[in-house]
C-alpha positions in Angstrom: -13.2 -2.9 -8.3 -12.1 -0.9 -5.3 -13.9 -3.4 -3.0 -11.9 -6.3 -4.6 -8.6 -4.5 -4.1 -9.4 -3.7 -0.4 -10.5 -7.3 0.2 -7.3 -8.6 -1.4 -5.1 -6.2 0.6 -7.0 -7.3 3.8 -6.2 -10.9 3.1 -2.5 -10.0 2.5 -2.4 -8.2 5.9 -4.0 -11.1 7.6 -1.5 -13.6 6.1 1.4 -11.5 7.3 0.1 -11.1 10.9 -1.6 -14.5 11.6 1.5 -16.5 12.4 2.5 -13.9 15.1 -0.9 -13.7 16.9 -1.8 -17.4 16.7 -0.2 -18.3 20.1 -1.3 -15.2 22.0 -4.5 -14.1 23.8 -4.4 -10.3 24.1 -3.5 -8.1 21.2 -3.3 -4.3 20.8 -3.7 -2.9 17.3 -1.9 0.5 17.4 -3.7 2.6 14.8 -6.5 0.2 14.1 -8.6 2.3 11.7 -12.0 0.7 11.1 -10.8 -2.6 12.7 -11.5 -4.7 9.5 -8.1 -6.3 9.9 -8.9 -7.1 13.5 -12.2 -8.7 12.5 -10.4 -10.8 9.9 -7.8 -11.9 12.5 -10.5 -12.8 15.0 -12.3 -14.9 12.4 -9.2 -17.1 12.1 -8.2 -16.9 15.8 -11.5 -16.8 17.8 -9.7 -17.0 21.2 -8.0 -13.6 20.7 -9.1 -10.5 22.5 -8.1 -7.5 20.3 -8.1 -3.9 21.5 -7.7 -1.2 18.9 -6.6 2.4 19.4 -6.8 5.2 17.0 -6.8 9.0 16.9 -9.8 8.9 14.5 -13.1 8.0 16.2 -14.3 4.9 14.4 -17.6 3.2 15.5 -17.3 0.7 18.3 -17.2 -2.9 17.1 -20.2 -5.1 18.0 -18.1 -8.2 18.9 -17.2 -8.9 22.5 -13.7 -9.9 21.7 -13.0 -6.6 19.9 -12.6 -3.3 21.9 -11.9 0.2 20.6 -10.4 3.1 22.6 -10.0 6.6 21.2 -6.4 7.6 21.6 -5.0 11.1 22.0 -1.8 10.4 20.1 0.4 10.6 23.2 0.6 8.1 26.1 -1.3 5.0 25.5 -4.2 4.6 28.1 -2.9 1.2 29.3 -0.6 -0.1 32.1 2.8 -1.6 31.3 2.7 -5.1 29.8 -1.0 -5.0 29.3 -1.0 -7.0 26.0 0.9 -10.1 24.9 1.4 -8.7 21.4 1.2 -5.2 20.0 1.1 -4.6 16.3 1.2 -1.5 14.1 0.4 -1.9 10.4 1.5 1.1 8.3 0.8 3.5 11.1 4.0 4.9 12.7 4.9 7.1 9.8 1.5 8.8 10.3 2.3 9.7 14.0 3.7 13.0 15.1 6.6 11.2 16.8 7.3 7.6 15.6 10.0 7.1 18.2 7.7 7.9 21.0 4.9 5.7 19.5 7.3 2.8 19.3 8.3 3.4 22.9 4.6 3.2 24.0 4.1 0.0 22.0 7.1 -1.5 23.7 5.9 -0.3 27.1 2.4 -1.9 26.9 3.6 -5.2 25.3 4.7 -8.1 27.5 6.1 -10.3 24.7 6.1 -9.2 21.1 5.9 -6.1 18.9 5.1 -6.4 15.2 5.7 -3.5 13.0 4.9 -3.2 9.3 6.3 0.0 8.1 7.4 1.6 4.8 11.1 2.4 4.7 13.1 4.5 2.3 16.0 3.0 0.4 17.0 6.4 -1.0 16.1 9.9 0.2 14.5 10.8 -3.1 11.9 8.0 -2.6 10.1 10.3 -0.2 8.5 12.0 -3.3 7.1 8.8 -4.7 6.1 7.6 -1.2 4.1 10.8 -0.5 2.3 10.6 -3.7 1.3 6.9 -3.2 0.3 7.4 0.4 -1.8 10.4 -0.5 -3.5 8.5 -3.3 -4.1 5.5 -1.0 -5.6 7.6 1.7 -7.8 9.8 -0.5 -10.5 7.2 -0.9 -10.9 6.7 2.8 -14.0 8.4 4.4 -12.0 9.4 7.5 -9.3 12.0 7.5 -5.9 10.2 8.1 -3.1 12.5 9.3 -0.2 12.4 6.9 3.0 13.8 8.6 5.2 11.5 6.5 7.8 10.4 9.1 9.1 7.7 6.8 12.5 6.4 7.8 15.1 4.0 6.7 15.6 0.3 7.7 18.7 1.4 9.6 16.7 4.0 11.6 14.2 1.4 12.7 17.0 -1.1 13.6 18.6 1.6 15.8 15.3 2.6 17.4 14.7 -1.0 18.4 18.2 -1.3 20.0 17.1 1.4 22.5 14.8 -1.2 24.1 15.1 -4.7 25.5 14.1 -6.2 22.1 15.4 -9.0 20.1 14.9 -8.9 16.4 13.3 -12.2 15.3 12.6 -11.3 11.7 12.9 -8.5 9.2 11.6 -9.1 5.7 9.9 -7.5 2.7 6.1 -7.8 2.7 5.1 -5.2 0.2 2.7 -5.9 -2.7 4.1 -3.4 -5.2 7.2 -4.2 -7.2 10.5 -3.3 -5.5 11.8 -1.3 -8.4 9.1 1.5 -7.9 10.7 4.6 -6.2 8.3 4.5 -3.3 10.4 2.8 -0.6 9.6 -0.8 0.5 7.3 -2.2 3.1 9.1 -4.2 5.8 7.9 -6.5 8.6 9.8 -6.2 11.9 9.1 -8.9 14.4 10.5 -8.0 17.8 10.5 -10.1 21.0 10.9 -8.5 24.4 13.8 -9.7 26.4 12.9 -10.4 30.0 
């Protein structure tokens, strides 16, 4: 049962990200976890080279087009504009400083930043969100930090205005019904202005 749910969610993630990595060569997965999503993306886009970073030491992937770097949670260990595309899937709210994490994603990207983040529609939704995030993360074998820096759509729009970014798309991509008091999951597709 759990395996079916995980597989279905992985397919959902892949459908969301695939259109935005299909015409790129180098990708950074910020907060890659076990890199299952990266393996799925690579199976559909074999010319990609995907580097994943995470604060949790996952085992190194065995594929040559997948690379893993352990990350301290501060400055990313890459030069400016090292990757065509950087994506972060449900990760920034787990970081100590989401604004700084976004700044680092922007710094190492040369073209595009893709964020999939939960956003609060009402301040009281933090209670439902914390419960759902805790339940979702409890079955994972690795300890995932849960600082719960969940923000609003307006917060993320204002954060993005600090950088030379053009918002290409913002849309709902959550699986759960919108009426649940747990916030909603949004996709932010941001292009760098040069």
